[in-house]
C-alpha positions as CSV (number, residue, x, y, z in Angstrom):
1,M,2.4,-46.3,-8.8
2,K,4.1,-44.8,-6.2
3,R,4.1,-41.2,-5.8
4,A,7.4,-39.0,-5.7
5,A,7.8,-37.4,-2.5
6,R,7.8,-33.8,-2.7
7,P,11.1,-31.8,-2.0
8,K,11.2,-29.9,1.6
9,L,10.2,-26.3,0.7
10,A,12.8,-23.8,2.0
11,S,12.7,-21.8,4.8
12,A,10.8,-17.7,4.3
13,K,14.3,-16.6,5.1
14,E,15.7,-18.5,2.2
15,R,12.9,-18.1,-0.3
16,A,12.8,-14.3,0.4
17,P,15.8,-13.2,-1.7
18,L,14.7,-15.3,-4.4
19,I,10.9,-14.0,-4.6
20,L,12.4,-10.4,-4.1
21,A,14.8,-11.3,-7.1
22,R,11.7,-12.7,-9.3
23,L,9.8,-9.6,-8.4
24,K,12.4,-7.4,-9.4
25,A,12.6,-9.4,-12.9
26,A,9.1,-9.2,-13.3
27,Y,8.7,-5.5,-12.5
28,P,11.5,-3.5,-13.1
29,E,9.5,-0.2,-12.8
30,A,7.7,-0.2,-9.2
31,S,5.5,2.6,-8.3
32,T,2.0,3.6,-6.7
33,A,-0.7,3.6,-9.3
34,L,-2.2,6.5,-7.4
35,D,-2.0,9.5,-9.7
36,F,-0.6,12.8,-7.7
37,E,1.6,15.9,-8.1
38,N,2.8,16.4,-4.6
39,A,2.7,15.2,-0.9
40,Y,-0.6,16.8,-0.1
41,Q,-2.4,14.6,-3.5
42,L,-0.6,11.7,-2.7
43,L,-2.0,11.6,1.1
44,V,-5.9,12.6,-0.1
45,A,-5.4,9.9,-2.3
46,T,-4.0,7.5,-0.5
47,I,-6.5,8.1,2.7
48,L,-9.2,7.5,0.1
49,S,-7.8,4.5,-1.2
50,A,-8.7,2.7,1.9
51,Q,-11.2,-0.5,1.0
52,C,-11.3,1.0,-2.7
53,T,-9.3,0.6,-5.8
54,D,-6.7,2.5,-7.1
55,T,-8.4,3.0,-10.4
56,R,-11.7,4.2,-8.9
57,V,-9.9,7.0,-6.8
58,N,-7.9,8.1,-10.0
59,M,-11.2,9.0,-11.2
60,V,-12.6,11.0,-8.4
61,T,-9.2,12.8,-7.4
62,P,-9.2,15.5,-10.0
63,E,-12.4,17.0,-8.9
64,V,-11.4,16.9,-5.3
65,F,-8.0,18.5,-6.1
66,R,-9.7,21.1,-8.7
67,R,-11.7,22.1,-5.6
68,F,-9.8,21.7,-2.9
69,P,-5.8,22.1,-4.0
70,N,-4.2,22.6,-0.9
71,P,-4.8,22.1,3.1
72,A,-6.0,25.3,3.5
73,V,-8.6,24.9,1.3
74,M,-9.6,21.4,2.0
75,A,-9.5,22.5,6.0
76,R,-12.6,25.0,5.2
77,A,-14.4,22.2,2.9
78,R,-17.7,21.8,3.3
79,R,-18.7,18.5,4.2
80,A,-21.6,17.2,2.2
81,L,-19.7,18.6,-0.7
82,L,-16.9,16.5,0.0
83,E,-18.8,13.6,0.6
84,R,-20.8,14.0,-2.5
85,L,-17.5,14.0,-4.7
86,I,-15.9,11.1,-2.8
87,Q,-19.3,8.8,-2.5
88,S,-18.3,6.1,-4.9
89,T,-14.7,5.3,-3.3
90,G,-16.8,3.8,-0.1
91,F,-17.0,4.5,3.8
92,F,-17.2,8.5,1.8
93,R,-18.7,10.1,5.5
94,N,-15.7,8.9,7.4
95,K,-13.2,9.7,4.9
96,A,-14.5,12.8,4.3
97,K,-14.1,13.9,8.1
98,N,-10.3,12.6,8.0
99,L,-9.3,14.3,5.0
100,I,-10.9,18.0,6.8
101,G,-9.4,16.8,10.1
102,A,-5.9,16.0,8.6
103,A,-5.9,19.3,6.4
104,R,-6.6,21.4,9.6
105,H,-4.0,19.6,11.4
106,L,-1.6,20.0,8.5
107,V,-2.6,24.0,9.1
108,D,-2.7,24.2,12.6
109,E,0.5,22.0,13.3
110,F,2.4,22.2,10.1
111,G,2.4,25.3,8.3
112,G,-0.1,23.5,5.7
113,R,2.6,21.4,4.2
114,V,3.0,17.6,4.7
115,P,5.3,16.7,7.0
116,R,8.3,13.9,6.9
117,G,8.3,12.4,10.0
118,M,6.5,9.1,10.8
119,D,5.3,10.5,14.4
120,E,3.7,13.9,12.9
121,L,2.2,12.3,10.2
122,L,0.3,9.5,11.9
123,S,-0.9,12.4,14.2
124,L,-3.1,13.2,11.4
125,P,-6.6,11.7,11.3
126,G,-7.1,9.0,8.8
127,V,-3.0,8.1,9.4
128,A,-2.1,5.0,10.2
129,R,1.3,3.2,9.2
130,K,0.4,2.1,5.5
131,T,-0.3,5.7,4.5
132,A,2.5,7.1,6.3
133,N,4.7,4.6,4.7
134,V,2.9,5.4,1.3
135,V,3.9,9.1,1.7
136,R,7.4,8.8,3.2
137,G,8.5,6.5,0.8
138,E,6.7,7.9,-2.5
139,C,7.3,11.6,-1.6
140,F,10.3,12.1,0.2
141,G,12.1,8.6,-0.2
142,L,12.1,7.6,3.0
143,A,11.7,3.7,4.7
144,D,10.4,3.4,7.9
145,G,8.5,-0.1,7.0
146,V,6.7,-2.3,4.3
147,V,3.2,-0.8,3.1
148,V,1.1,-3.7,4.0
149,D,-1.8,-3.5,2.3
150,T,-4.8,-6.2,1.6
151,H,-2.7,-7.3,-1.5
152,V,0.3,-7.4,0.2
153,T,-1.5,-9.3,3.6
154,R,-3.0,-11.9,1.1
155,L,0.6,-12.5,-0.8
156,A,2.9,-12.5,2.2
157,R,0.3,-15.2,3.7
158,R,0.1,-17.1,0.7
159,M,4.0,-17.1,0.1
160,G,4.5,-18.6,3.3
161,L,6.7,-14.9,4.9
162,T,4.1,-14.8,7.6
163,Q,1.6,-16.3,9.4
164,H,0.1,-13.0,10.9
165,I,-3.2,-11.6,10.0
166,D,-2.5,-8.0,11.8
167,P,-0.8,-5.9,9.3
168,V,1.7,-4.4,12.4
169,K,2.9,-7.9,12.4
170,I,3.1,-8.7,9.0
171,E,4.9,-5.7,8.3
172,R,7.5,-6.6,11.2
173,D,8.1,-9.7,9.9
174,L,8.5,-8.7,5.9
175,M,11.3,-6.1,7.5
176,E,12.9,-8.9,9.1
177,L,12.9,-10.6,5.6
178,I,13.7,-8.0,3.0
179,P,16.7,-5.5,2.7
180,Q,15.3,-2.1,4.0
181,K,16.7,-0.3,0.5
182,E,14.3,-3.0,-0.9
183,W,11.2,-2.0,1.1
184,I,9.1,0.7,-1.2
185,A,9.8,-1.3,-4.4
186,F,9.0,-4.3,-2.5
187,S,5.3,-3.4,-1.7
188,H,4.6,-1.7,-5.3
189,R,5.8,-5.3,-6.3
190,M,3.6,-7.1,-4.2
191,I,0.6,-5.0,-5.0
192,R,1.0,-5.1,-8.6
193,L,1.1,-9.3,-8.5
194,G,-2.0,-9.0,-6.5
195,R,-3.8,-7.0,-9.0
196,T,-2.4,-8.7,-11.9
197,V,-1.6,-12.5,-11.2
198,C,-2.0,-13.6,-7.6
199,M,-5.8,-12.6,-7.3
200,A,-7.6,-13.8,-4.3
201,R,-10.4,-15.8,-5.8
202,N,-8.6,-17.1,-8.6
203,P,-4.8,-16.9,-8.8
204,A,-3.1,-17.5,-12.5
205,C,-0.2,-20.0,-10.3
206,P,0.9,-21.3,-14.1
207,T,2.1,-17.7,-15.0
208,C,3.5,-16.7,-11.5
209,P,6.8,-15.3,-11.6
210,V,7.3,-16.7,-8.0
211,A,5.7,-19.6,-8.4
212,F,8.5,-21.9,-7.8
213,H,9.3,-20.5,-4.2
214,C,5.6,-20.3,-3.4
215,P,4.0,-22.8,-0.5
216,K,1.1,-23.2,-2.4
217,I,2.5,-24.7,-5.4
218,G,6.4,-24.6,-5.4
219,A,9.1,-27.1,-5.0
220,G,11.4,-24.4,-2.7
C-alpha cells in the first residue's frame, strides 16, 4: 500500500506565531528559574549559570549573597574564597575572576549600581548579550533581544526557526519572527520546554505542546 504524502510544512514565518501561541497556553507564567532579589543578585546568578543548571546555581547563591551582598563587598572578595563557594557551578576560576571584575567595574564606573543600558552592561567582565538581556528583561522590563541559551539554541534549530549555530545569528532570526513584546517571555517558555519536554537526548515529542508545528514530527 502506498504511503500518503506528508503535507508540506509551513514556513518558519507562518509557524512562529502558532508556536508562540502554543507556548503561551502551555506556560502562561513565564519567568527565570534563578532566585534573586535585585539586579546585582541576578547579574551574579546569571554569570554563574553559564554551563550550569539553574538548580545548582540556586543552591550556591544564598551563601554567595550572604558573604558578598553588594558590588562593593564583592569587589574586595578574596578570590580563593569565592572560588571555593562557587566551585560546584563549573569553570569556577574564570567565573570568580569575572564576578570580582564586574563588581569592581560597577563600583568604579556606575556608583555600585547595575546599569540599565545594554552597552554599559556589555562593558562588564563576563557579561555577553545573553546575560545583559536577562538582566534588562527581568529587572528593568527592557527587551533588546531574545535570550539565547543552550535550550533556546537547540529548540529554535529543532523547530526550524533558524539554521544557525551562532547565538547572535539565532537571536537575530528569532527577533524577526517573534514580536518584541514577547521576546522576554518567549525565551523563558522555550527554556521551560527544553528542560521538561524537548530534552536534548530523549525529547518527549508525543506530549510536546508545539509538536504539530515542529519539522521533526509535525505536519505544520
